C-alpha positions in Angstrom: -14.0 70.9 28.5 -13.3 69.1 31.8 -15.4 69.6 34.9 -12.5 71.5 36.6 -12.3 73.9 33.7 -16.1 74.5 33.7 -16.2 75.0 37.5 -13.2 77.5 37.3 -15.4 79.8 35.2 -18.0 80.1 38.0 -16.5 83.0 39.9 -19.0 82.6 42.8 -17.4 79.3 43.9 -14.5 79.0 46.3 -11.7 76.5 45.7 -13.2 74.4 48.5 -16.6 74.4 46.8 -15.1 73.5 43.5 -13.3 70.5 45.1 -16.5 69.4 46.8 -18.5 69.6 43.5 -15.8 67.5 41.8 -15.8 65.0 44.6 -19.6 64.8 44.6 -19.6 64.3 40.9 -17.0 61.5 41.2 -19.1 59.9 44.0 -22.1 59.9 41.7 -20.2 58.1 39.0 -18.6 55.5 41.2 -21.7 54.7 43.2 -23.8 54.2 40.1 -21.1 51.8 38.8 -20.9 50.0 42.2 -24.7 49.7 42.5 -24.9 48.3 38.9 -22.3 45.7 39.7 -24.1 44.7 42.9 -27.4 44.1 41.1 -28.7 40.5 41.3 -26.7 39.6 44.4 -28.8 39.3 47.5 -25.8 39.8 49.8 -25.1 43.1 47.9 -28.6 44.6 48.2 -27.7 47.0 51.0 -24.6 48.1 49.2 -26.6 48.8 46.0 -29.3 50.7 47.9 -26.8 52.9 49.8 -24.9 53.6 46.6 -28.1 54.7 44.9 -28.8 57.0 47.9 -25.4 58.5 47.7 -25.7 59.0 43.9 -28.9 61.0 44.3 -27.8 63.0 47.3 -24.4 63.8 45.9 -25.8 64.8 42.6 -28.3 67.2 44.3 -25.6 68.6 46.5 -23.3 69.4 43.6 -26.1 71.1 41.7 -27.1 73.2 44.7 -23.5 74.3 45.3 -23.1 75.2 41.7 -26.0 77.5 41.8 -25.2 79.0 45.2 -28.3 77.6 46.9 -28.9 78.5 50.6 -29.7 74.8 51.2 -26.3 73.4 50.2 -24.8 73.6 53.7 -27.6 71.5 55.2 -27.3 69.0 52.3 -23.6 68.8 52.7 -24.1 67.3 56.2 -26.5 64.7 54.7 -24.2 63.9 51.8 -21.3 63.4 54.2 -23.3 61.0 56.3 -24.6 59.0 53.4 -21.0 58.8 51.9 -19.6 57.5 55.3 -22.4 54.9 55.7 -22.0 53.7 52.1 -18.2 53.5 52.3 -18.5 51.5 55.5 -20.8 49.0 53.7 -18.6 48.9 50.6 -15.5 48.0 52.8 -17.4 44.8 53.9 -17.1 43.4 50.4 -14.0 42.3 48.6 -15.1 43.3 45.1 -12.9 45.9 43.4 -15.8 48.1 42.6 -16.7 48.3 46.3 -13.2 49.0 47.4 -12.8 51.8 44.8 -16.2 53.2 45.8 -15.2 53.3 49.4 -12.0 55.3 48.6 -13.9 57.9 46.5 -16.6 58.2 49.1 -14.0 58.9 51.8 -12.9 62.0 49.9 -16.4 63.1 49.2 -17.4 62.8 52.8 -14.4 64.8 53.9 -15.1 67.7 51.6 -18.8 67.7 52.4 -18.1 67.7 56.1 -15.8 70.7 55.5 -18.6 72.5 53.6 -21.1 71.8 56.4 -18.8 73.3 59.0 
């Protein structure tokens, strides 16, 4: 069963929340990949660190939204900010994994900003 199918069974979630959870989950996956690819390169240390931050924050945000936590709105703001900062850092690098990461993080930041509003 896909994530979309699973989320559609949670009747408490709005379409906007479902999209945000999916974007956060994709952000976790891409930032873990990007961070792993950056390991061992001194010039990529900041990129790896920010990617790891996003992976942790986006994962927590998705989990809180899925269970209807009262804290998900505040975390949405933090997640959006972390995604934006990490995307900016990724764009400084030519590596394909960084460029892919930045694109995914743009979508995640947008839906998280919407959830925080």
